[in-house]
C-alpha positions as CSV (number, residue, x, y, z in Angstrom):
1,M,0.0,0.0,0.0
2,S,1.4,3.4,-0.9
3,K,2.0,6.0,1.8
4,K,-0.8,8.2,0.5
5,N,-3.4,5.4,0.3
6,E,-2.4,4.1,3.7
7,K,-2.8,7.6,5.2
8,E,-6.2,8.0,3.6
9,K,-7.4,4.7,4.9
10,K,-6.2,5.4,8.5
11,D,-7.8,8.9,8.4
12,E,-11.2,7.5,7.5
13,G,-13.7,8.3,10.3
14,F,-10.9,9.6,12.6
15,A,-12.1,12.9,14.1
16,C,-14.8,13.1,16.6
17,S,-17.3,15.9,15.8
18,P,-19.0,18.1,18.4
19,G,-22.0,15.8,18.1
20,C,-20.0,12.7,19.2
21,P,-22.1,10.6,21.7
22,G,-21.1,10.8,25.3
23,G,-20.6,7.0,25.5
24,V,-17.4,6.9,23.5
25,N,-15.5,3.8,24.7
26,R,-11.8,3.1,24.9
27,R,-11.4,1.1,21.7
28,D,-13.6,3.5,19.6
29,F,-12.0,6.4,21.3
30,L,-11.8,8.6,18.2
31,K,-14.2,6.9,15.9
32,T,-17.2,8.8,14.7
33,A,-20.1,8.5,12.4
34,A,-20.0,12.2,11.5
35,A,-18.1,12.1,8.3
36,A,-19.2,15.5,7.3
37,G,-17.7,16.9,10.5
38,L,-14.4,15.4,9.5
39,A,-14.6,16.7,6.0
40,G,-15.2,20.2,7.3
41,A,-12.4,20.0,9.8
42,M,-9.9,18.8,7.1
43,A,-10.6,21.8,5.0
44,G,-8.1,23.8,7.1
45,P,-4.6,23.0,8.3
46,S,-4.2,19.4,9.4
47,H,-3.0,20.3,12.8
48,V,-2.0,23.4,14.8
49,L,1.8,23.2,14.6
50,A,2.4,26.4,12.5
51,G,4.3,28.2,15.2
52,V,6.6,25.3,16.1
53,E,9.5,26.2,13.8
54,K,12.5,27.2,15.9
55,K,13.0,30.6,14.2
56,A,15.3,32.9,16.3
57,L,14.5,31.0,19.4
58,S,17.1,28.4,18.6
59,G,20.0,30.8,19.2
60,E,21.1,33.4,21.6
61,G,20.0,36.3,19.5
62,D,20.2,39.9,20.8
63,A,17.7,41.7,22.9
64,G,16.5,43.6,19.9
65,A,15.3,40.4,18.2
66,F,12.9,39.8,21.1
67,G,10.9,43.0,21.2
68,D,10.8,44.6,24.6
69,F,12.5,41.6,26.3
70,R,15.8,42.2,28.0
71,P,18.0,39.3,29.2
72,D,18.4,38.9,32.9
73,P,21.6,40.8,33.7
74,I,22.6,38.5,36.6
75,T,22.3,35.4,34.5
76,E,24.2,37.0,31.6
77,E,27.0,38.2,33.9
78,I,27.6,34.8,35.4
79,R,27.4,33.1,32.0
80,E,30.1,35.4,30.7
81,H,32.2,34.6,33.8
82,A,31.8,30.9,33.2
83,H,32.8,31.3,29.5
84,R,35.9,33.3,30.5
85,L,36.9,30.3,32.6
86,G,36.3,27.9,29.7
87,I,33.2,26.3,31.2
88,D,30.6,25.0,28.8
89,L,27.0,25.5,29.9
90,V,23.6,24.1,29.0
91,W,23.1,26.8,26.4
92,D,26.3,25.9,24.7
93,R,25.5,22.2,24.5
94,E,21.9,22.7,23.3
95,T,23.2,23.7,19.9
96,Q,25.2,20.5,19.6
97,C,22.1,18.3,20.1
98,E,19.9,19.2,17.2
99,F,18.9,15.8,15.9
100,S,16.8,16.2,12.7
101,Q,15.4,19.6,13.9
102,S,14.2,20.2,10.4
103,G,10.9,18.5,11.5
104,H,11.7,14.9,10.7
105,G,13.5,12.0,12.4
106,G,14.2,12.7,16.1
107,V,12.2,15.9,16.7
108,A,9.2,14.4,14.9
109,G,9.2,11.3,17.1
110,L,10.0,9.0,14.1
111,C,13.0,7.2,15.6
112,C,12.3,3.7,17.1
113,F,14.8,1.9,19.4
114,H,12.4,-0.7,20.8
115,C,14.0,-3.8,19.3
116,Q,17.3,-5.0,17.9
117,M,16.0,-5.2,14.3
118,G,16.5,-1.5,14.1
119,P,17.0,1.2,15.1
120,C,14.5,2.6,12.5
121,T,14.0,6.2,11.4
122,L,11.0,7.0,9.2
123,G,9.9,10.0,7.3
124,D,11.7,12.4,5.0
125,A,15.0,11.9,6.8
126,T,15.2,8.4,5.3
127,G,12.3,8.0,2.9
128,N,11.1,5.0,5.0
129,E,7.3,4.6,5.5
130,R,7.5,1.7,7.9
131,G,10.0,0.2,10.3
132,V,11.5,-3.3,9.9
133,C,8.5,-4.8,11.8
134,G,6.0,-2.8,9.7
135,A,5.3,-0.1,12.4
136,T,4.0,3.1,10.8
137,M,4.8,6.6,11.7
138,D,1.5,6.8,13.7
139,T,2.6,3.7,15.7
140,I,6.1,4.8,16.4
141,V,5.0,8.3,17.5
142,A,2.3,6.9,19.7
143,R,4.6,4.5,21.4
144,G,7.1,7.2,22.0
145,L,4.4,9.4,23.6
146,V,3.3,6.6,25.9
147,A,6.9,5.9,26.9
148,R,7.4,9.5,27.9
149,M,4.0,9.5,29.8
150,V,5.1,6.4,31.8
151,C,8.4,8.1,32.7
152,G,6.7,11.4,33.6
153,A,3.9,9.9,35.7
154,A,6.3,7.6,37.4
155,S,8.4,10.5,38.6
156,H,5.4,11.9,40.5
157,A,4.2,8.5,41.7
158,E,7.6,7.9,43.2
159,H,7.5,11.4,44.8
160,M,4.2,10.4,46.3
161,R,5.5,7.1,47.6
162,A,8.5,8.9,49.3
163,A,6.2,11.3,51.1
164,A,3.6,8.6,52.0
165,K,6.3,6.4,53.5
166,I,7.4,9.3,55.7
167,L,3.8,9.9,56.8
168,K,3.4,6.1,57.5
169,G,6.5,6.2,59.6
170,V,5.2,9.2,61.6
171,G,1.9,7.3,62.1
172,L,3.7,4.2,63.4
173,G,6.1,6.3,65.6
174,N,9.1,5.1,63.7
175,L,10.5,8.4,62.5
176,P,11.1,10.8,65.4
177,G,12.7,13.3,63.0
178,Y,9.3,14.1,61.4
179,R,5.9,15.2,62.7
180,I,2.5,16.3,61.6
181,A,2.8,20.0,61.0
182,D,-0.8,20.6,59.9
183,P,-3.4,18.5,61.7
184,D,-6.3,20.4,60.0
185,K,-5.0,19.3,56.6
186,L,-4.6,15.7,57.9
187,D,-8.2,15.8,59.1
188,A,-9.5,17.1,55.7
189,V,-7.6,14.5,53.7
190,Y,-8.6,11.7,56.1
191,K,-12.3,12.6,55.6
192,G,-11.9,13.2,51.9
193,L,-10.4,9.8,51.3
194,G,-13.1,8.2,53.4
195,C,-10.5,6.6,55.7
196,S,-11.3,4.9,58.9
197,G,-9.4,4.1,62.1
198,A,-8.0,6.2,64.9
199,N,-4.5,6.6,63.5
200,K,-5.3,9.2,60.8
201,A,-1.7,9.6,59.5
202,L,-1.3,5.8,59.1
203,A,-4.7,5.6,57.3
204,V,-3.9,8.4,54.8
205,A,-0.5,7.0,54.1
206,E,-1.7,3.4,53.6
207,T,-4.6,4.6,51.4
208,S,-2.2,6.6,49.2
209,L,0.3,3.7,49.0
210,A,-2.6,1.3,48.1
211,D,-3.3,3.6,45.1
212,F,0.1,2.6,43.7
213,S,-0.4,-1.1,44.2
214,R,-4.1,-1.6,43.5
215,N,-5.2,-4.0,40.7
216,E,-8.9,-3.2,40.6
217,G,-11.1,-0.2,41.2
218,S,-10.0,3.4,40.7
219,P,-7.6,5.3,42.9
220,A,-9.0,6.7,46.1
221,W,-7.4,10.0,45.4
222,L,-9.2,10.2,42.0
223,E,-12.5,9.5,43.8
224,Y,-11.7,12.2,46.3
225,K,-10.4,15.0,44.0
226,A,-11.9,14.6,40.5
227,N,-15.3,16.2,40.0
228,P,-18.3,14.0,39.2
229,E,-18.6,15.2,35.6
230,R,-15.0,14.3,34.8
231,K,-15.2,10.9,36.5
232,A,-18.3,10.1,34.4
233,R,-16.6,11.2,31.2
234,W,-13.5,9.2,31.9
235,K,-15.5,6.1,32.8
236,K,-17.5,6.3,29.5
237,M,-14.2,6.5,27.7
238,G,-12.8,3.5,29.5
239,I,-9.7,5.4,30.8
240,L,-10.2,5.3,34.5
241,P,-6.9,4.0,35.9
242,T,-6.5,1.4,38.6
243,G,-3.2,1.4,40.5
244,A,-0.2,3.4,39.2
245,G,2.0,0.3,39.3
246,A,-0.4,-1.7,37.2
247,E,-0.8,1.1,34.7
248,F,2.9,1.6,34.3
249,S,3.3,-2.2,33.8
250,E,0.5,-2.4,31.2
251,A,1.7,0.7,29.3
252,S,5.3,-0.6,29.2
253,H,4.0,-3.9,27.9
254,R,1.9,-2.2,25.2
255,I,4.9,-0.4,23.7
256,H,7.1,-3.6,23.7
257,M,7.9,-4.8,20.2
258,G,5.0,-6.7,18.7
259,V,2.2,-5.6,21.1
260,D,0.0,-2.5,20.6
261,S,0.4,-0.9,17.2
262,D,-3.0,0.9,17.1
263,M,-2.5,4.6,17.4
264,E,-6.0,5.3,18.8
265,N,-5.6,2.6,21.5
266,L,-2.2,4.0,22.5
267,A,-3.5,7.5,22.5
268,A,-6.3,6.5,24.9
269,D,-3.6,4.9,27.2
270,A,-1.7,8.2,27.2
271,L,-4.8,10.0,28.5
272,K,-5.2,7.4,31.2
273,L,-1.5,7.8,32.2
274,G,-2.2,11.5,32.6
275,L,-4.9,10.6,35.2
276,V,-2.3,8.4,36.9
277,D,0.0,11.4,37.1
278,G,-2.7,13.6,38.6
279,Y,-4.2,11.2,41.1
280,C,-1.5,8.8,42.0
281,G,1.2,11.4,41.9
282,L,0.4,15.1,42.0
283,H,-2.5,15.3,44.4
284,P,-1.3,12.9,47.1
285,A,2.3,14.1,47.0
286,S,1.2,17.8,47.4
287,A,-1.3,17.1,50.1
288,I,0.9,14.8,52.2
289,Q,3.7,17.3,52.1
290,D,1.3,19.9,53.4
291,I,0.4,17.6,56.2
292,L,4.1,16.9,57.1
293,F,5.6,20.4,56.6
294,G,2.6,22.8,56.7
295,V,0.2,24.4,54.3
296,P,1.9,27.3,52.6
297,K,0.9,30.8,53.7
298,L,1.8,34.2,52.4
299,V,5.5,34.7,52.7
300,L,8.0,37.3,51.5
301,G,11.2,36.2,49.8
302,R,14.1,37.0,47.4
303,A,15.1,35.5,44.1
304,N,18.0,35.1,41.7
305,L,21.6,34.0,42.0
306,T,22.7,37.0,44.0
307,V,21.0,35.5,47.1
308,L,24.3,33.8,47.5
309,E,26.4,35.4,50.3
310,K,30.1,36.2,49.8
311,D,30.9,35.9,53.5
312,Q,28.7,32.9,54.5
313,V,28.7,29.2,53.9
314,N,26.4,28.7,50.9
315,I,24.4,25.5,50.6
316,A,22.1,25.0,47.6
317,V,19.4,22.3,47.9
318,H,18.2,21.2,44.5
319,G,15.6,18.7,43.3
320,H,12.1,18.0,44.4
321,E,11.5,16.2,47.7
322,P,11.2,18.3,50.8
323,I,11.7,15.3,53.0
324,L,15.4,16.0,52.5
325,S,15.6,19.7,52.1
326,E,13.5,20.5,55.2
327,K,16.0,18.5,57.3
328,I,19.0,20.3,55.7
329,L,17.4,23.6,56.6
330,E,16.8,22.5,60.2
331,A,20.4,21.3,60.5
332,A,21.8,24.5,59.1
333,R,19.7,26.6,61.5
334,R,21.1,24.7,64.5
335,V,24.6,25.9,63.6
336,S,25.4,29.2,65.2
337,S,28.8,29.8,63.6
338,P,29.8,30.2,60.9
339,P,26.7,31.7,59.4
340,I,25.0,29.4,56.9
341,N,22.9,30.5,53.9
342,V,20.6,27.8,52.5
343,V,19.2,28.6,49.1
344,G,16.9,26.7,46.8
345,I,17.1,25.6,43.2
346,C,14.4,24.2,41.0
347,C,11.3,22.8,42.8
348,T,13.1,22.2,46.1
349,G,13.5,25.9,46.1
350,N,9.8,26.4,45.7
351,E,9.0,24.0,48.5
352,L,11.3,25.8,51.0
353,L,10.3,29.2,49.8
354,M,6.6,28.8,50.3
355,R,6.9,27.2,53.7
356,K,10.0,28.8,55.2
357,G,10.9,31.8,53.1
358,V,14.2,30.4,51.9
359,P,15.6,32.4,49.0
360,L,15.2,31.1,45.4
361,A,18.7,30.9,43.9
362,G,17.7,29.8,40.5
363,S,15.7,27.6,38.1
364,M,16.8,24.2,37.0
365,I,18.5,25.8,33.9
366,Q,20.6,28.0,36.3
367,Q,22.0,25.2,38.4
368,E,25.4,25.3,36.6
369,L,25.6,29.0,37.1
370,A,25.1,28.7,40.9
371,I,28.3,26.7,40.9
372,A,30.1,29.0,38.5
373,T,29.8,31.9,41.0
374,G,32.6,30.1,42.9
375,A,30.7,30.9,46.1
376,L,28.8,27.6,46.7
377,E,30.2,25.2,49.3
378,A,27.8,22.4,48.5
379,M,24.9,21.6,46.2
380,V,22.8,18.9,47.8
381,V,20.6,17.1,45.3
382,D,17.9,14.4,45.3
383,V,15.8,13.6,42.2
384,Q,14.6,15.0,38.9
385,C,16.0,17.9,36.8
386,V,19.6,17.5,38.2
387,M,22.0,17.8,35.3
388,P,25.0,15.4,35.3
389,N,27.2,18.2,34.1
390,I,27.1,20.0,37.5
391,Q,29.8,17.6,38.6
392,R,32.1,18.8,35.7
393,V,31.4,22.4,36.6
394,A,32.0,21.8,40.3
395,G,35.4,20.2,39.4
396,R,36.6,23.7,38.4
397,F,35.8,25.1,41.8
398,H,35.7,23.9,45.5
399,T,32.0,23.0,45.4
400,K,30.9,19.6,46.5
401,I,28.1,17.9,44.7
402,I,26.3,15.7,47.3
403,T,23.9,13.1,46.0
404,T,21.5,11.7,48.5
405,H,19.1,9.3,46.7
406,P,19.8,5.7,45.9
407,H,18.1,6.1,42.5
408,A,20.0,9.3,41.5
409,R,23.8,9.1,41.7
410,I,26.3,11.1,39.7
411,E,29.7,9.8,38.8
412,G,32.4,11.7,40.7
413,A,30.0,13.2,43.2
414,T,30.0,12.7,47.0
415,H,27.2,10.3,47.9
416,M,25.7,10.7,51.4
417,E,22.5,8.5,51.2
418,F,19.6,10.0,53.0
419,V,17.8,7.5,55.3
420,P,14.6,8.9,56.9
421,E,15.3,6.9,60.1
422,K,18.5,8.9,60.5
423,A,17.3,12.1,59.0
424,D,18.7,14.5,61.5
425,E,22.1,12.7,61.8
426,I,22.6,12.6,58.0
427,A,21.4,16.2,57.5
428,A,23.9,17.4,60.2
429,G,26.7,15.4,58.4
430,I,25.8,17.0,55.1
431,V,25.9,20.5,56.6
432,K,29.2,19.8,58.3
433,T,30.7,18.7,55.0
434,A,29.7,22.1,53.5
435,V,31.0,24.0,56.5
436,D,34.3,22.3,56.4
437,N,34.5,23.0,52.7
438,F,34.2,26.8,53.2
439,A,38.0,27.0,53.9
440,N,38.6,25.8,50.4
441,R,36.8,28.6,48.7
442,K,39.0,30.5,46.3
443,K,38.0,34.2,46.4
444,D,39.9,35.0,43.3
445,R,37.6,32.7,41.3
446,M,34.4,34.0,43.0
447,M,32.0,36.2,41.2
448,I,28.6,37.2,42.6
449,P,27.0,40.1,40.6
450,K,26.3,43.2,42.5
451,Q,22.6,43.5,41.5
452,A,20.2,43.0,44.3
453,P,17.9,39.9,44.2
454,A,14.2,40.5,43.3
455,R,11.6,40.8,46.0
456,L,8.6,38.4,45.9
457,M,5.5,37.2,47.6
458,A,4.7,33.5,47.6
459,G,2.6,30.9,49.5
460,F,-0.7,31.0,47.5
461,S,-2.0,27.6,48.6
462,V,-5.7,26.9,48.0
463,E,-6.2,27.4,51.7
464,Q,-4.4,30.8,51.6
465,I,-6.3,31.9,48.5
466,V,-9.6,31.1,50.2
467,A,-8.5,32.9,53.4
468,A,-7.5,36.0,51.4
469,L,-10.7,36.1,49.5
470,A,-12.6,35.6,52.7
471,G,-11.4,39.0,53.7
472,L,-13.9,40.3,51.2
473,N,-16.7,37.8,51.8
474,P,-16.3,35.5,54.8
475,A,-19.6,33.7,54.0
476,N,-18.7,32.8,50.4
477,P,-14.9,33.4,49.8
478,L,-15.0,32.4,46.1
479,K,-17.7,35.0,45.3
480,P,-15.4,38.0,45.0
481,L,-13.3,36.1,42.4
482,I,-16.4,34.9,40.5
483,D,-17.9,38.5,40.6
484,A,-14.6,39.9,39.3
485,I,-14.6,37.4,36.4
486,A,-18.3,38.0,35.7
487,S,-17.8,41.8,35.5
488,N,-14.7,41.4,33.3
489,R,-12.5,43.1,35.9
490,V,-10.7,39.8,35.8
491,R,-10.8,38.5,32.2
492,G,-9.9,34.9,33.2
493,V,-7.3,32.8,34.9
494,A,-4.1,31.3,33.3
495,A,-1.9,28.7,34.9
496,I,1.7,29.0,33.6
497,V,4.0,26.1,34.8
498,G,7.0,24.1,34.1
499,C,10.6,24.1,33.1
500,V,12.9,26.8,31.6
501,S,14.5,25.9,28.3
502,P,17.9,26.7,27.0
503,K,16.4,27.3,23.5
504,G,16.7,31.1,23.5
505,P,17.3,33.9,25.9
506,Y,16.8,32.8,29.5
507,G,13.2,32.8,30.5
508,Y,12.0,34.7,27.4
509,R,8.8,32.8,26.7
510,H,7.8,32.7,30.4
511,A,8.4,36.4,30.9
512,I,6.7,37.7,27.7
513,L,3.7,35.4,28.0
514,T,3.1,36.3,31.7
515,Q,3.5,40.0,31.0
516,R,1.1,40.0,28.2
517,L,-1.6,38.2,30.1
518,I,-1.5,40.3,33.3
519,K,-1.6,43.4,31.1
520,E,-4.9,42.0,29.7
521,N,-6.4,41.5,33.1
522,V,-5.7,37.8,33.3
523,L,-4.9,36.5,36.8
524,V,-1.8,34.3,36.5
525,V,-1.1,31.4,38.8
526,G,1.9,29.2,38.5
527,T,4.2,26.5,39.7
528,G,7.7,25.0,39.0
529,C,10.5,26.9,37.3
530,W,8.1,29.5,35.9
531,S,8.1,30.8,39.5
532,H,11.9,31.5,39.3
533,V,11.6,33.5,36.1
534,A,8.5,35.3,37.2
535,A,10.1,36.2,40.5
536,Q,13.4,37.3,39.0
537,R,11.5,39.6,36.5
538,G,9.6,41.3,39.4
539,L,6.3,39.7,38.4
540,M,5.8,38.2,41.9
541,A,6.6,41.4,43.8
542,P,3.8,42.9,45.9
543,D,4.1,46.4,44.4
544,P,1.3,48.9,45.2
545,A,1.9,50.5,41.8
546,Y,1.1,47.3,40.0
547,P,3.3,48.1,37.0
548,G,2.2,46.4,33.8
549,V,-1.1,45.1,35.3
550,G,-4.4,45.8,33.6
551,A,-6.8,48.2,35.4
552,G,-9.5,45.6,36.2
553,L,-7.0,43.1,37.6
554,K,-5.2,45.8,39.5
555,A,-8.5,47.0,41.2
556,T,-9.3,43.4,42.2
557,L,-5.9,42.7,43.7
558,Q,-6.0,46.1,45.5
559,A,-9.3,45.1,47.1
560,V,-8.0,41.7,48.2
561,A,-4.9,43.3,49.6
562,E,-6.7,46.0,51.5
563,A,-9.2,43.4,53.0
564,N,-6.2,41.6,54.4
565,G,-4.3,44.6,55.7
566,L,-1.6,44.4,53.0
567,D,-0.2,47.1,50.8
568,A,-0.3,44.9,47.8
569,I,-0.4,41.4,46.5
570,P,1.2,40.3,43.2
571,A,-0.6,39.7,39.9
572,C,1.2,36.4,39.6
573,W,0.4,33.8,42.4
574,H,3.0,31.3,43.3
575,M,1.2,28.0,44.0
576,G,4.3,25.9,44.6
577,A,6.4,23.2,43.0
578,C,5.6,20.8,40.1
579,V,3.5,18.4,42.2
580,D,1.5,21.4,43.4
581,N,-0.2,21.7,40.0
582,A,-2.8,19.6,41.9
583,R,-3.7,22.9,43.7
584,I,-4.8,24.4,40.4
585,E,-7.4,21.7,40.0
586,D,-8.5,22.3,43.6
587,V,-9.3,25.9,42.5
588,L,-11.0,25.0,39.2
589,N,-13.4,22.4,40.7
590,P,-15.2,24.7,43.1
591,L,-15.2,27.5,40.5
592,A,-16.9,25.2,38.1
593,A,-19.3,23.9,40.8
594,S,-20.2,27.4,41.8
595,L,-21.1,28.4,38.3
596,K,-22.7,25.0,37.6
597,V,-20.5,24.4,34.5
598,K,-17.8,22.0,33.5
599,I,-14.1,22.9,33.9
600,S,-13.9,23.1,30.1
601,D,-16.5,25.9,30.1
602,L,-14.5,28.1,32.4
603,P,-12.5,31.2,31.0
604,V,-9.2,29.6,31.9
605,A,-6.1,28.3,30.1
606,A,-2.8,26.6,30.9
607,S,0.7,26.9,29.5
608,A,4.1,25.3,29.7
609,P,5.9,27.6,27.4
610,E,9.4,26.1,27.9
611,L,8.7,22.4,28.8
612,I,11.7,20.1,29.0
613,T,11.0,17.0,31.1
614,E,8.9,13.9,30.5
615,K,6.8,14.8,33.5
616,A,5.9,18.1,31.8
617,V,4.3,16.1,29.1
618,S,2.3,13.9,31.5
619,I,1.2,17.0,33.5
620,G,0.0,18.5,30.2
621,V,-1.9,15.5,29.2
622,W,-3.6,15.5,32.6
623,A,-4.5,19.1,32.1
624,V,-6.1,18.4,28.7
625,G,-8.0,15.5,30.3
626,L,-9.4,17.9,32.9
627,G,-10.8,19.9,29.9
628,V,-8.2,22.8,29.9
629,F,-6.9,24.5,26.8
630,T,-3.1,23.9,27.2
631,H,-0.4,25.8,25.4
632,I,3.1,24.2,25.1
633,G,6.1,26.0,23.6
634,E,7.6,22.8,22.0
635,P,5.9,19.9,20.3
636,P,6.4,16.7,22.3
637,Y,8.0,14.7,19.5
638,V,4.7,13.8,17.7
639,S,4.7,15.9,14.6
640,G,5.8,12.9,12.5
641,S,2.3,11.6,12.7
642,D,-0.4,13.9,11.2
643,R,-3.0,11.9,13.0
644,M,-1.5,12.1,16.4
645,A,-0.8,15.8,16.0
646,R,-4.3,16.4,14.9
647,L,-5.6,14.4,17.8
648,L,-3.7,16.3,20.4
649,T,-4.2,19.8,19.0
650,R,-7.8,19.5,17.8
651,D,-9.9,16.3,17.9
652,V,-9.4,15.5,21.5
653,E,-11.2,18.6,22.5
654,N,-14.5,17.1,21.2
655,I,-13.9,14.2,23.6
656,V,-12.5,15.7,26.8
657,G,-13.0,19.4,26.4
658,G,-9.3,20.4,26.4
659,R,-6.6,20.3,23.8
660,F,-3.0,21.2,23.2
661,Y,-1.9,24.4,21.4
662,V,1.7,24.4,20.2
663,E,3.4,27.8,19.7
664,S,7.0,28.8,20.3
665,D,6.3,32.6,20.0
666,P,4.9,33.8,23.3
667,E,3.2,36.8,21.7
668,K,1.1,34.5,19.5
669,A,0.6,32.2,22.4
670,A,-0.8,35.0,24.6
671,R,-3.2,36.0,21.8
672,A,-4.4,32.4,21.4
673,M,-4.9,32.0,25.2
674,L,-6.8,35.3,25.4
675,A,-9.0,34.3,22.4
676,R,-9.8,31.0,24.2
677,I,-10.7,32.9,27.4
678,D,-12.9,35.3,25.5
679,E,-14.6,32.4,23.6
680,K,-15.5,30.8,27.0
681,R,-16.7,34.1,28.3
682,K,-19.0,34.5,25.4
683,A,-20.4,31.0,25.8
684,L,-21.2,31.8,29.4
685,G,-22.9,35.1,28.4
686,L,-20.2,37.2,30.1
687,P,-19.1,40.6,28.7
688,V,-16.0,40.5,26.5
């Protein structure tokens, strides 16, 4: 069969029209009887990938090439310092790793390494239409997507397991180094999960761990957190997950050579894995950490690499799990001399910022730069987003890279394995290692820029948001936000999350997108490394002048601030680390319930403008499954299949209410998100 005929046959009856029946099942996930709907849809572009080309974003460029964007001077100064020392950084290596960036081969998701008959590369790069086994472009792309989904969802499921094991140890009395910091949160989760028994900590922990190992029924956390409309939809589609472990095993088997080659079936499994991420990873991990370490409340802080102190012992904690970083902070604060400055990188930074006010040193893409200052005694890492190259950079200075997790070691680094039963002892040993290393600092190689760190306000947990809004309406805290949206003072809400990419000037897409949205009266909430960029650009500062903020949003924020005795609150609300994306659903659900609509009907949008990691993909698929219009700045290696690209960027909306929109230009992305918000406002009969 020719490539053309094969494509025509596979496209037959593919798209689901708006009239698609509610009872779409898993196997017939994308089948439809509405051929006319498909024909109409196909009259336009086959999928929304027009903005994906790399353009100027693939290089450094100069400031003038990016409109009113100006590079962060602190980042630029330390980069120049590193280059003078002959140190290569992530931006330098990015240009060396462009495998088939023309749109075919690697970047298109058309390379298959699943069996030893290959590897096979399809598409224009080779002219091949099928792999050795006969796998088509659709099959190879779909298998690759499922593989990334498994990896991404597993990262959060493992995060959950680590937190739940600590909670279980607290419940059993086996971990004296930890305690319940927020009994009210524990009570709420205990009731929400429908637990029983007098030992609430143990019950919540065991219920959460059971969601990983269960082989039948749906996760308790999904039953607790997902709204009824979504659960009914997912059930009709046949994508309700069981236990995380079973789903990872099944998905890994599906993509084994010679098993599942049906793109539609694999696509359905990807959606199911998104739910696994949300309800076996994000929600339980976020909530259990609140129980153990406290629900975040409003806190002031500082951000950027100049939070490092030239005359103090600097310890950077980097990674994701606060079960380690909280103990490092406690151990450091027990040392009276010399003074110790603990700073956070990546999501560990977010965790410590929102609960303890620890300074944000930098995003994951700045981790090498923190070492290149020459002022860092130790970088203590656990899991996720830790670049192996930090050990090479540290080798040029006195900095010790200290790995702590049995699953995440780096060749050449100092390994001090963290064992919860000896948490305080090990944390004290790590801090002592850093203190002892202070004497080895070489001041002639040290360079901390003179610019002051940016000011910020963080700690916008759901509980804190409700409490702040209650200052305006104690009886119905959500009503002030709903009224602001209804009156168009607040046009809508956008969640901007995720990584920072080396593809272009540091933080460009995050900064421009955020600035454009708040100017247009969109309230921005966010998590992950977006928070670092937003903070460094002053977008999380509580400035009474509200620079760059639309008049309606400004008035709303002023009212909330005044009701709480504050001079100002920022237009960008820091909701936490990557796992705290769960908090965003915890805001959307009551908003939808109050308005008696679905999440997909709300004037909201999401964005991961600079996504990097596998977990960013799984979070995005979860958001789409919730019914949210989700912008991403890079295609997740699926453009080699027209059918898969069309599914993710268009057809899936008719099934779950959300879809992906791919656009590398943040100006265009902002316009698209605003158009989506206005579309939803019109449908609700709200002024535009």
